[in-house]
C-alpha positions as CSV (number, residue, x, y, z in Angstrom):
1,M,-0.1,0.1,0.0
2,T,2.8,2.5,0.9
3,I,4.7,1.8,-2.4
4,R,1.4,2.1,-4.4
5,N,0.6,5.5,-2.8
6,N,4.2,6.7,-3.1
7,N,4.1,6.0,-7.0
8,K,0.5,7.6,-7.4
9,G,2.0,10.8,-5.7
10,K,5.0,10.7,-7.8
11,Y,3.1,10.1,-11.2
12,G,0.5,12.5,-10.2
13,G,3.0,15.2,-9.6
14,H,4.8,14.5,-12.9
15,R,1.1,14.9,-14.6
16,I,0.6,18.1,-13.0
17,I,4.1,19.4,-14.2
18,L,3.6,18.1,-17.5
19,V,0.1,20.0,-18.0
20,I,1.7,23.3,-16.6
21,V,4.6,22.9,-19.3
22,L,2.1,22.3,-22.1
23,C,0.0,25.2,-20.9
24,L,3.0,27.4,-20.8
25,F,4.2,26.2,-24.4
26,G,0.6,26.9,-25.8
27,L,0.6,30.3,-24.2
28,C,4.1,31.1,-25.6
29,L,2.8,30.2,-29.2
30,V,-0.2,32.4,-28.7
31,Q,1.9,35.4,-27.7
32,S,4.4,34.7,-30.6
33,K,1.4,34.8,-33.1
34,M,-0.1,38.1,-31.5
35,A,3.0,40.0,-30.7
36,P,3.7,42.5,-33.5
37,K,6.9,41.8,-35.6
38,K,9.4,45.0,-34.9
39,K,12.2,45.7,-37.1
40,P,15.3,44.5,-35.4
41,R,17.2,47.3,-33.8
42,T,21.1,47.4,-34.8
43,K,23.5,49.6,-32.8
44,T,26.0,51.5,-34.5
45,N,29.7,51.2,-33.7
46,E,30.3,54.7,-35.4
47,R,31.5,57.3,-32.6
48,V,30.3,60.7,-31.7
49,Y,32.7,63.2,-32.7
50,L,33.3,66.4,-30.6
51,I,33.9,69.2,-33.3
52,H,34.2,72.2,-31.1
53,A,33.9,73.6,-27.6
54,D,35.2,77.0,-26.6
55,V,36.1,75.5,-23.0
56,L,36.7,71.9,-22.1
57,H,37.6,70.3,-18.6
58,Y,37.1,67.7,-16.1
59,D,35.8,67.5,-12.8
60,Q,36.7,64.2,-11.2
61,Y,35.1,65.2,-7.9
62,G,32.0,66.7,-9.3
63,R,28.7,65.1,-10.2
64,N,29.9,64.0,-13.6
65,P,33.5,62.5,-13.0
66,N,33.2,60.3,-16.2
67,A,32.1,63.4,-18.3
68,Q,33.9,65.9,-20.5
69,I,32.5,69.1,-19.5
70,L,32.2,71.5,-22.5
71,N,31.1,75.2,-22.7
72,G,30.6,77.8,-25.5
73,N,29.6,76.9,-29.0
74,V,29.7,73.2,-28.4
75,A,29.2,71.1,-31.6
76,F,29.1,67.5,-32.3
77,R,28.8,65.2,-35.4
78,H,27.3,61.9,-35.7
79,K,26.2,59.8,-38.9
80,G,25.6,62.8,-41.0
81,A,24.0,64.8,-38.3
82,K,25.3,68.0,-36.6
83,L,24.3,68.7,-33.2
84,T,25.2,72.2,-31.6
85,C,24.4,73.6,-28.1
86,D,25.6,76.1,-25.3
87,S,27.0,73.4,-23.0
88,A,27.2,69.8,-22.8
89,Y,28.3,66.7,-20.7
90,F,30.2,64.4,-23.1
91,Y,30.3,60.7,-22.3
92,Q,32.9,59.2,-24.6
93,E,32.8,55.8,-22.9
94,S,29.0,55.4,-23.5
95,N,29.2,57.4,-26.8
96,S,26.4,59.8,-25.5
97,F,26.2,63.4,-24.3
98,K,23.6,65.7,-22.6
99,A,23.1,69.1,-24.2
100,F,22.0,72.4,-22.3
101,G,20.8,75.6,-24.1
102,H,20.0,76.4,-27.6
103,V,20.0,72.6,-28.3
104,R,20.0,72.3,-32.3
105,M,20.3,69.0,-34.4
106,L,20.4,69.2,-38.2
107,Q,20.2,66.3,-40.3
108,G,20.7,67.0,-44.1
109,D,18.8,70.0,-45.4
110,T,15.2,68.5,-44.7
111,L,15.1,68.0,-40.8
112,S,16.0,70.0,-38.0
113,L,15.2,69.8,-34.1
114,F,15.4,72.4,-31.4
115,S,15.0,72.4,-27.8
116,D,16.2,73.8,-24.6
117,Y,17.6,70.3,-23.4
118,A,18.5,67.0,-25.2
119,F,20.3,63.9,-24.3
120,Y,21.7,61.7,-27.4
121,D,22.5,58.1,-27.4
122,G,25.0,57.6,-30.4
123,D,24.8,53.8,-30.1
124,N,21.2,53.6,-30.4
125,Q,20.9,56.9,-32.6
126,M,18.2,58.1,-30.1
127,A,17.7,61.7,-29.2
128,E,15.6,62.9,-26.1
129,A,14.4,66.5,-26.4
130,R,12.9,68.4,-23.7
131,N,11.2,71.8,-23.2
132,N,10.4,74.2,-26.1
133,V,10.9,71.2,-28.7
134,V,10.5,72.2,-32.3
135,L,10.9,69.4,-35.2
136,T,10.9,70.6,-38.7
137,H,10.7,68.5,-41.7
138,R,9.9,69.4,-45.1
139,G,7.4,72.1,-44.2
140,T,5.8,70.3,-41.3
141,K,6.5,71.8,-37.8
142,L,5.9,69.8,-34.5
143,Y,5.8,71.7,-31.3
144,T,6.0,69.8,-28.0
145,D,7.8,69.8,-24.7
146,S,8.9,66.2,-24.8
147,L,10.0,64.5,-27.8
148,N,12.1,61.3,-28.3
149,Y,13.3,61.2,-31.9
150,D,14.7,57.8,-33.2
151,R,17.2,58.4,-36.1
152,L,17.3,54.7,-36.9
153,Y,13.7,54.7,-38.2
154,G,13.1,58.4,-38.5
155,I,10.4,58.5,-36.2
156,G,9.7,61.4,-33.5
157,Y,7.5,60.3,-30.5
158,F,5.8,63.0,-28.6
159,F,4.0,63.1,-25.3
160,E,2.6,65.4,-22.7
161,G,0.9,67.2,-25.6
162,G,1.9,68.2,-29.3
163,R,1.0,70.5,-32.0
164,M,2.0,69.9,-35.7
165,V,1.5,72.6,-38.1
166,D,1.7,72.1,-42.0
167,K,0.8,74.4,-44.8
168,N,-2.8,74.6,-44.3
169,N,-3.6,72.7,-41.0
170,V,-3.0,72.6,-37.1
171,L,-3.0,69.3,-35.4
172,V,-3.2,69.1,-31.6
173,S,-3.3,66.0,-29.5
174,D,-2.1,64.6,-26.0
175,W,0.5,62.1,-27.8
176,G,1.5,60.7,-31.0
177,E,4.3,60.1,-33.6
178,Y,5.7,61.4,-36.7
179,D,7.4,59.3,-39.4
180,T,10.0,61.4,-41.3
181,E,10.5,58.8,-44.2
182,T,6.5,58.2,-44.8
183,R,5.8,61.6,-43.7
184,E,2.6,60.2,-41.8
185,A,1.7,61.0,-38.3
186,I,-0.3,59.4,-35.6
187,F,-2.1,61.3,-33.1
188,N,-4.0,59.9,-29.9
189,Y,-6.2,61.2,-27.4
190,D,-8.2,64.6,-27.6
191,V,-7.2,65.1,-31.3
192,S,-7.9,68.3,-33.1
193,L,-7.4,69.4,-36.6
194,K,-8.2,72.6,-37.6
195,N,-7.7,74.8,-40.7
196,K,-9.5,77.9,-42.3
197,K,-12.6,75.9,-43.6
198,F,-13.3,73.1,-40.9
199,L,-12.6,71.6,-37.5
200,L,-12.0,68.0,-36.9
201,N,-12.2,66.4,-33.4
202,T,-11.6,62.6,-32.8
203,D,-9.8,60.1,-30.8
204,T,-7.3,58.8,-33.0
205,L,-6.0,60.5,-36.2
206,Y,-3.8,59.1,-38.9
207,Y,-2.4,61.9,-41.0
208,D,-0.4,61.8,-44.1
209,T,1.2,65.4,-44.5
210,K,2.2,64.5,-48.2
211,T,-1.5,64.3,-49.3
212,S,-3.0,66.3,-46.4
213,L,-5.4,63.1,-46.0
214,A,-6.6,62.4,-42.5
215,H,-7.9,59.1,-41.4
216,V,-10.1,59.1,-38.2
217,V,-10.8,56.1,-35.9
218,G,-13.3,56.2,-33.1
219,P,-16.1,58.8,-32.5
220,S,-15.1,61.6,-34.5
221,R,-16.9,65.1,-35.6
222,I,-16.0,67.3,-38.5
223,T,-17.5,70.9,-38.5
224,S,-17.4,73.0,-41.7
225,G,-19.6,75.9,-41.8
226,E,-23.0,74.5,-41.2
227,S,-22.1,71.2,-42.2
228,V,-21.4,68.6,-39.4
229,I,-20.2,65.1,-39.9
230,N,-20.2,62.4,-37.3
231,T,-18.4,59.1,-37.8
232,T,-16.3,56.3,-36.1
233,D,-14.2,55.6,-39.2
234,G,-13.6,57.9,-42.2
235,F,-11.1,59.6,-44.4
236,Y,-11.0,63.4,-45.1
237,D,-8.8,65.0,-47.9
238,T,-8.3,68.5,-46.4
239,N,-6.9,69.9,-49.8
240,K,-10.0,68.7,-51.9
241,E,-12.3,68.9,-49.1
242,V,-13.6,65.5,-49.8
243,A,-14.9,63.0,-47.1
244,R,-15.2,59.0,-47.2
245,L,-17.2,58.0,-44.2
246,Y,-17.8,54.5,-43.0
247,G,-19.3,52.7,-39.7
248,R,-22.5,54.4,-39.8
249,A,-21.7,58.1,-40.2
250,T,-24.2,61.0,-40.2
251,L,-23.8,64.4,-42.1
252,T,-26.0,67.3,-40.8
253,N,-26.4,70.5,-43.0
254,K,-29.2,73.4,-42.5
255,G,-31.8,71.4,-40.7
256,K,-31.3,68.4,-42.9
257,E,-29.7,65.2,-41.8
258,L,-28.0,62.1,-43.8
259,T,-26.9,58.8,-42.4
260,G,-25.6,55.7,-44.0
261,D,-23.5,52.9,-43.4
262,S,-21.0,54.7,-46.1
263,L,-21.1,58.2,-47.1
264,F,-19.1,60.3,-49.5
265,Y,-19.2,64.1,-49.3
266,D,-17.5,66.7,-51.5
267,E,-17.6,70.1,-49.8
268,K,-16.6,72.1,-53.1
269,T,-19.3,70.6,-55.2
270,G,-21.7,70.2,-52.3
271,V,-22.5,66.5,-53.6
272,S,-23.2,63.8,-51.0
273,R,-23.6,59.9,-51.8
274,G,-24.9,57.5,-49.2
275,Y,-24.9,53.6,-49.5
276,D,-27.0,50.9,-47.5
277,N,-29.5,51.8,-44.9
278,V,-29.5,55.5,-45.8
279,V,-31.7,57.7,-44.1
280,Y,-32.3,61.5,-45.0
281,K,-34.2,63.7,-42.5
282,D,-35.6,67.2,-43.3
283,S,-36.7,68.5,-39.7
284,E,-38.0,71.9,-41.4
285,N,-40.4,70.2,-43.7
286,K,-41.1,67.2,-41.2
287,N,-40.2,64.5,-43.9
288,E,-37.9,61.6,-44.1
289,L,-36.4,59.6,-46.9
290,T,-34.9,55.8,-46.7
291,C,-33.2,53.9,-49.3
292,N,-30.1,51.9,-50.0
293,Y,-28.6,54.5,-52.4
294,F,-29.0,58.4,-52.0
295,W,-27.3,61.2,-54.1
296,Y,-27.7,64.6,-53.2
297,N,-26.4,67.9,-54.3
298,D,-26.9,70.7,-51.7
299,K,-25.8,73.5,-53.9
300,A,-28.3,72.9,-56.7
301,G,-30.9,71.4,-54.4
302,M,-31.2,68.2,-56.3
303,A,-31.6,64.6,-55.1
304,L,-32.0,61.0,-56.2
305,A,-32.9,58.0,-54.2
306,T,-33.1,54.4,-55.2
307,D,-33.1,50.9,-54.0
308,S,-36.2,50.4,-51.6
309,A,-36.5,53.9,-51.5
310,V,-39.3,55.0,-49.2
311,M,-40.7,58.9,-48.5
312,K,-42.2,59.5,-45.2
313,D,-44.1,62.6,-44.3
314,Y,-44.9,63.0,-40.4
315,S,-46.3,66.5,-40.6
316,Q,-49.7,64.9,-39.7
317,K,-50.9,62.7,-36.7
318,D,-50.4,59.6,-38.9
319,T,-47.1,59.1,-41.1
320,L,-47.6,58.9,-44.6
321,F,-45.4,56.2,-46.4
322,V,-44.5,56.5,-50.3
323,H,-42.4,54.0,-52.2
324,S,-41.4,53.7,-55.7
325,D,-38.3,52.4,-57.5
326,T,-36.9,55.9,-58.0
327,I,-37.4,59.3,-56.2
328,R,-35.9,62.5,-57.5
329,M,-36.2,65.9,-56.1
330,Y,-35.6,69.3,-57.9
331,T,-35.1,72.8,-56.4
332,N,-36.2,75.7,-58.5
333,N,-35.2,79.2,-58.0
334,I,-32.9,78.3,-55.1
335,E,-31.4,80.9,-53.0
336,T,-34.4,83.1,-53.8
337,D,-37.6,84.1,-52.1
338,S,-39.5,82.3,-54.8
339,V,-37.8,78.9,-54.1
340,Y,-40.1,75.8,-54.6
341,R,-39.3,72.0,-54.9
342,T,-40.8,69.3,-57.3
343,L,-40.7,65.6,-56.1
344,H,-40.7,62.9,-59.0
345,C,-41.6,59.3,-57.9
346,Y,-41.8,56.9,-60.8
347,N,-42.4,53.4,-61.7
348,R,-44.6,51.3,-59.1
349,V,-45.8,54.0,-56.6
350,R,-47.5,52.6,-53.6
351,A,-48.5,54.9,-50.7
352,F,-50.0,54.2,-47.2
353,R,-51.3,56.2,-44.3
354,T,-54.0,54.9,-41.9
355,D,-56.5,57.4,-43.4
356,V,-55.5,57.2,-47.1
357,Q,-53.8,54.9,-49.5
358,A,-52.7,55.3,-53.1
359,V,-51.2,53.5,-56.1
360,C,-50.0,54.8,-59.4
361,D,-47.3,54.4,-61.9
362,S,-45.8,57.8,-61.4
363,L,-46.1,60.9,-59.2
364,V,-45.0,64.4,-59.2
365,Y,-45.2,66.9,-56.2
366,N,-44.8,70.6,-56.6
367,S,-44.4,72.8,-53.4
368,K,-45.0,75.9,-55.3
369,D,-48.9,75.1,-55.5
370,S,-48.7,72.0,-53.0
371,C,-50.1,69.9,-55.8
372,M,-49.5,66.3,-56.0
373,T,-50.2,64.7,-59.6
374,M,-50.5,61.0,-60.0
375,Y,-50.3,59.6,-63.5
376,K,-51.1,56.1,-65.2
377,D,-54.0,54.2,-63.9
378,P,-53.8,56.0,-60.4
379,I,-56.1,54.9,-57.6
380,T,-56.8,56.3,-54.1
381,W,-58.6,54.9,-51.3
382,N,-60.0,56.6,-48.0
383,A,-62.0,54.1,-45.9
384,D,-64.4,52.4,-47.9
385,R,-64.2,54.8,-50.9
386,Q,-62.1,54.4,-54.0
387,L,-61.2,56.9,-56.5
388,L,-59.8,56.4,-59.9
389,G,-59.1,58.0,-63.3
390,E,-56.5,59.0,-65.9
391,V,-54.7,61.6,-63.6
392,I,-55.5,62.5,-60.2
393,K,-54.4,66.2,-58.8
394,V,-54.4,66.2,-55.1
395,Y,-53.9,69.8,-53.5
396,M,-52.8,70.4,-49.8
397,K,-53.2,73.3,-47.7
398,D,-51.1,73.7,-44.6
399,S,-49.9,70.1,-44.8
400,T,-53.7,68.7,-44.9
401,L,-55.9,67.7,-47.8
402,D,-57.5,70.5,-49.6
403,R,-59.3,69.5,-52.8
404,A,-58.7,66.7,-55.3
405,H,-59.4,66.7,-59.1
406,V,-59.7,63.8,-61.3
407,I,-59.2,63.9,-65.0
408,N,-60.8,61.8,-67.7
409,Q,-62.6,58.4,-67.0
410,A,-63.2,59.5,-63.4
411,L,-64.9,56.8,-61.2
412,S,-65.8,57.1,-57.7
413,A,-67.2,54.2,-55.7
414,E,-68.1,53.5,-52.1
415,L,-68.7,50.2,-50.5
416,L,-71.9,50.1,-48.3
417,Y,-72.0,48.8,-44.8
418,D,-73.7,45.4,-46.1
419,G,-70.6,44.7,-48.0
420,K,-72.5,44.0,-51.3
421,H,-73.6,47.2,-52.8
422,Y,-71.7,50.2,-54.0
423,N,-72.4,53.9,-54.5
424,Q,-71.0,55.0,-58.0
425,V,-70.2,58.0,-59.9
426,A,-68.8,57.9,-63.2
427,S,-67.9,61.2,-65.3
428,R,-65.4,62.7,-67.6
429,E,-63.8,64.6,-64.5
430,M,-64.5,65.1,-60.9
431,F,-63.7,67.3,-57.9
432,A,-63.5,66.7,-54.3
433,Y,-63.3,69.4,-51.5
434,F,-62.1,69.0,-48.0
435,N,-62.2,71.1,-44.8
436,K,-59.5,70.4,-42.5
437,G,-59.1,66.9,-43.9
438,E,-62.7,66.2,-43.8
439,L,-64.8,65.6,-47.1
440,T,-67.4,68.4,-47.4
441,G,-68.5,67.9,-51.0
442,T,-67.8,66.4,-54.7
443,E,-68.6,67.7,-58.1
444,A,-68.8,65.4,-61.2
445,R,-68.8,67.0,-64.8
446,G,-69.5,65.8,-68.2
447,N,-71.4,62.3,-69.0
448,V,-72.2,61.8,-65.4
449,M,-73.7,58.4,-64.6
450,V,-74.8,57.8,-60.9
451,V,-75.7,54.5,-59.0
452,F,-76.9,55.6,-55.5
453,Y,-78.7,53.6,-52.7
454,P,-80.8,55.8,-50.5
455,V,-80.7,54.6,-46.7
456,D,-83.8,54.6,-44.4
457,D,-82.8,57.1,-41.4
458,K,-84.9,54.9,-39.1
459,D,-83.3,51.5,-39.6
460,S,-80.5,52.4,-41.8
461,T,-81.8,49.8,-44.6
462,L,-81.5,50.4,-48.3
463,M,-84.6,51.8,-49.8
464,G,-83.7,51.0,-53.4
465,L,-81.2,52.1,-56.1
466,V,-81.3,55.5,-58.1
467,Y,-79.8,55.5,-61.5
468,L,-79.4,59.0,-63.1
469,E,-77.5,60.6,-66.0
470,T,-76.9,64.1,-66.1
471,D,-73.9,66.8,-67.3
472,T,-73.1,67.9,-63.7
473,L,-73.6,66.5,-60.3
474,R,-72.9,68.0,-56.7
475,M,-72.8,66.0,-53.6
476,Y,-72.7,68.0,-50.2
477,M,-71.4,65.9,-47.1
478,K,-71.2,66.8,-43.5
479,D,-69.5,64.6,-40.8
480,R,-69.0,62.1,-43.5
481,Q,-72.6,61.6,-44.3
482,L,-74.3,62.8,-47.4
483,Q,-76.5,65.7,-46.8
484,R,-77.9,66.5,-50.4
485,I,-77.4,66.2,-54.1
486,W,-77.9,68.8,-56.6
487,T,-77.9,68.5,-60.6
488,P,-79.3,70.9,-63.0
489,K,-81.2,68.5,-65.2
490,N,-81.1,64.7,-65.2
491,N,-82.7,61.6,-66.5
492,G,-83.2,59.1,-63.6
493,T,-85.1,56.1,-62.2
494,M,-85.5,54.6,-58.9
495,Y,-86.0,50.9,-58.5
496,P,-87.1,48.9,-55.2
497,M,-84.5,46.9,-53.9
498,T,-86.7,43.7,-55.1
499,Q,-86.8,45.1,-58.7
500,I,-83.4,46.3,-59.6
501,P,-82.3,45.0,-63.2
502,P,-78.9,43.1,-62.9
503,S,-77.7,45.6,-65.6
504,R,-78.0,48.7,-63.0
505,Y,-76.2,47.3,-60.0
506,K,-72.9,48.4,-61.4
507,L,-71.8,51.2,-63.9
508,P,-70.3,50.2,-67.2
509,N,-66.8,51.3,-66.1
510,F,-67.2,50.1,-62.5
511,A,-64.2,48.5,-61.2
512,W,-63.2,47.6,-57.4
513,F,-59.5,47.2,-57.1
514,D,-59.5,46.4,-53.3
515,Y,-56.8,43.4,-54.0
516,V,-54.4,46.3,-55.3
517,R,-54.7,48.4,-52.1
518,P,-51.9,48.5,-49.7
519,V,-52.7,47.1,-46.4
520,D,-49.8,48.7,-44.3
521,K,-46.5,50.4,-44.2
522,H,-44.8,47.1,-45.2
523,D,-46.9,46.2,-48.0
524,I,-45.9,49.4,-50.1
525,F,-43.0,47.1,-51.1
526,N,-45.2,44.5,-52.6
527,W,-46.2,45.6,-56.2
528,R,-49.7,44.1,-57.2
529,G,-50.8,45.4,-60.7
530,K,-54.5,45.4,-61.9
531,K,-55.6,42.3,-63.6
532,D,-55.6,41.9,-67.2
533,G,-58.4,43.7,-69.0
534,T,-59.5,45.7,-65.9
535,G,-57.2,48.7,-66.8
536,L,-58.4,52.2,-68.2
537,K,-59.4,52.3,-71.8
538,T,-57.0,54.1,-74.1
539,I,-59.1,57.3,-75.8
540,T,-57.7,58.7,-78.6
541,R,-58.4,62.5,-78.6
542,H,-58.3,64.9,-81.5
543,A,-55.3,67.1,-81.7
544,A,-55.7,70.8,-81.6
545,P,-55.2,72.6,-84.9
546,L,-51.7,74.1,-85.1
547,Q,-51.1,77.4,-86.8
548,Q,-48.3,78.5,-89.3
549,I,-47.3,81.7,-90.8
550,S,-46.7,81.6,-94.4
551,G,-46.0,84.8,-96.1
552,E,-48.6,87.3,-95.0
553,Q,-51.2,84.5,-94.5
554,V,-51.9,82.4,-91.3
555,N,-52.6,79.0,-92.6
556,S,-54.0,76.0,-90.3
557,V,-52.1,72.8,-89.8
558,S,-54.2,69.9,-89.3
559,V,-53.4,66.2,-88.5
560,T,-55.6,63.9,-90.4
561,T,-56.6,60.5,-90.0
562,E,-57.4,57.7,-92.8
563,D,-61.2,58.5,-92.3
564,D,-60.6,62.1,-92.7
565,K,-58.5,61.5,-96.0
566,K,-61.2,59.6,-97.5
567,K,-63.5,62.5,-97.1
568,M,-61.1,65.0,-98.7
569,P,-61.3,66.0,-102.4
570,D,-58.8,64.6,-104.8
571,N,-56.8,68.0,-105.0
572,M,-56.4,67.8,-101.0
573,N,-55.9,64.0,-100.6
574,G,-52.4,64.3,-98.9
575,M,-50.5,61.8,-96.5
576,P,-51.8,61.9,-92.8
577,G,-50.0,64.8,-91.0
578,E,-49.3,66.5,-94.4
579,V,-49.5,70.3,-94.5
580,V,-52.0,71.4,-97.0
581,E,-51.9,75.3,-97.7
582,G,-54.8,77.3,-99.1
583,D,-54.5,79.9,-101.9
584,K,-52.3,82.6,-101.0
585,H,-53.8,86.4,-101.1
586,T,-51.7,88.8,-103.1
587,N,-51.5,92.4,-103.0
């Protein structure tokens, strides 16, 4: 038992040691992979040479018994660099010296270093400058109180605050470094980059003095006039005034805010571009635009949005959502008192708000007269009412619906409470009037046909069907209820509910497009067109006669059709669209 226990303890101890060794070996491998590979530092064998000193002496019993004490116009030389000062301690054994007063190091004709005090290590080619330090390199100056300059790699490290000045910019930070070979600088903590046109504040900044390109990392803010940029990762060309921003950047200018996963901004041209999850907000006009690609010219007041573009208007209690393949905005008479904008939405327009929905192929909104025009099979819905025509114009007043105008093949239909019957009005054109968003009346003009179901006020039952034809029809509403109908002259018939002819239930052009209607704000992306054969008929209209001045006579120019050509005399039987001139008058 004793031998077995001893062996158990012996081998158990070896297992623990083996596990520890393996863990340490694995940790060393991880650290070797994670540690940055630094350039090997080689020491120089070249000595520091004393060129001149007005006075040289030793003080074996003083504080520096191993140093040569130098005073007056002291000058050293080491590996192509000249170092001068007022006084110094020269340590020949360690190949180093301490310099005091008006310390200056010159390296070629491109670099100079000034300070009040410096320590120079010749073997490591390291200069430690302190107090009123100025590093000058090819037009770039670095001001600090503490700088270590590594001559081997040409890098200056500053701490306790530093300020770099180049041709157009001033950079300030707590600490950083400057590479004289690449002419690139790294600034950290409370970084500020300033010139005449902008101010940049960030946590970490990489700056290329050759190209004046700044790369910010971490929470950053760029202010230029009324423009403010916020980003966590971006590049800014201080010469060209061009910004490339990543990491969910935001650009704010004159009450407008542009946010995207990637933003590109040109200060000189005023052009901005946004990519992926772009949000454009206009707080003044209370609207918003979202898309995956956005182009905006601030100076021209032009914008383009595509790829899941949605315009949101939140000037009312409920937000209006409008989607189309492409959205364009134009600003007219910009920078004047008569400025106005036009908004163009085209291809598969779908709109949703709780109280109103719409579908059309293209839409134009003009802020000058607050008119929104819908083209090509437009349809609008309000509650159980549907309105359609060839063109629908909607006029706004104080951001609320004021009136609507339906042009050609107008049809208004209302589904009654029983879900089976429809009030219908068809005409050449139609008008609707609103007060504070509430419908107060409608007017139909030209070839008016009406199907109407009067309701018994006692039990709300349908009394029958009224069919009439007239030239003009006006309906007056109050609290969304029909009060009275006016028509100058009409031909009409009322049918009891049990004696309605099947042909009278619906007008010839009646159609109910509830399956096309957007059901919520998410459904605006799902395009559903009309079924085949249910679209509006194409009506060919006669072109207006044109006028042409020929000699001293004004001749009419007409566009003819094949039927017109057959009716013409032989001497006037020209090709369709041919100009036929009459006899000319002579004096």
